[in-house]
C-alpha positions as CSV (number, residue, x, y, z in Angstrom):
1,M,28.6,-37.3,25.3
2,P,29.1,-34.8,28.1
3,L,26.3,-33.6,30.4
4,R,24.7,-30.4,29.3
5,P,23.3,-28.8,32.5
6,G,20.4,-26.3,32.2
7,L,19.3,-27.6,28.8
8,A,15.8,-28.4,30.0
9,V,15.3,-24.8,31.0
10,N,17.1,-23.2,28.1
11,K,20.1,-22.1,30.0
12,S,23.5,-21.9,28.2
13,L,26.0,-23.5,30.6
14,P,29.3,-25.2,29.8
15,T,29.3,-29.0,29.4
16,V,30.5,-31.3,32.2
17,G,32.5,-34.5,31.9
18,E,32.9,-37.0,29.1
19,M,29.9,-39.2,29.7
20,S,26.4,-38.7,31.2
21,I,23.4,-40.6,32.4
22,K,20.1,-38.8,31.8
23,G,17.0,-39.4,33.8
24,V,13.7,-38.2,32.4
25,V,11.3,-37.1,35.2
26,N,8.6,-35.3,33.2
27,I,7.4,-34.6,29.7
28,S,8.8,-31.9,27.4
29,G,6.6,-29.1,26.1
30,N,6.2,-25.4,25.7
31,L,6.3,-24.5,29.4
32,E,9.3,-26.7,30.3
33,F,10.3,-24.6,33.3
34,M,6.8,-24.8,34.8
35,L,6.7,-28.6,34.3
36,L,10.1,-28.9,36.0
37,Q,8.9,-26.8,38.9
38,N,5.8,-29.0,39.3
39,T,7.7,-32.3,39.2
40,R,7.5,-34.1,42.6
41,L,10.8,-34.3,44.4
42,F,10.1,-37.9,45.2
43,V,10.1,-38.8,41.5
44,V,13.5,-37.1,41.1
45,M,15.0,-38.7,44.2
46,S,13.7,-42.2,43.3
47,L,15.2,-41.9,39.8
48,A,18.5,-40.7,41.3
49,D,18.5,-43.7,43.7
50,S,17.9,-46.1,40.8
51,I,20.7,-44.6,38.8
52,A,23.1,-44.7,41.8
53,Q,22.2,-48.4,42.5
54,G,22.9,-49.2,38.8
55,I,26.3,-47.5,39.0
56,E,27.1,-49.3,42.2
57,H,26.1,-52.7,40.7
58,F,28.3,-52.1,37.7
59,V,31.3,-51.1,39.8
60,M,31.0,-54.0,42.2
61,K,30.5,-56.5,39.2
62,S,33.5,-55.1,37.3
63,S,35.7,-55.1,40.4
64,K,34.9,-58.8,41.0
65,L,35.7,-59.6,37.4
66,N,39.1,-57.7,37.6
67,S,40.0,-59.5,40.9
68,V,39.6,-63.1,39.5
69,E,43.0,-64.9,39.5
70,Y,43.9,-67.1,36.6
């Protein structure tokens, strides 16, 4: 499923890519824009780091599996 940027703040933007990883940094509610504005940047950056480390781990693991000689 492609990424839908702007969805959390009710913006209608074109979809991006073929796959996506979603990170939830706050609850959803009536004042979603205000909640997003009050989310600590540290929380967002920590989540982004975790996602990047997960992707890196997968890439390294899959490249090792593909380089094994039989």
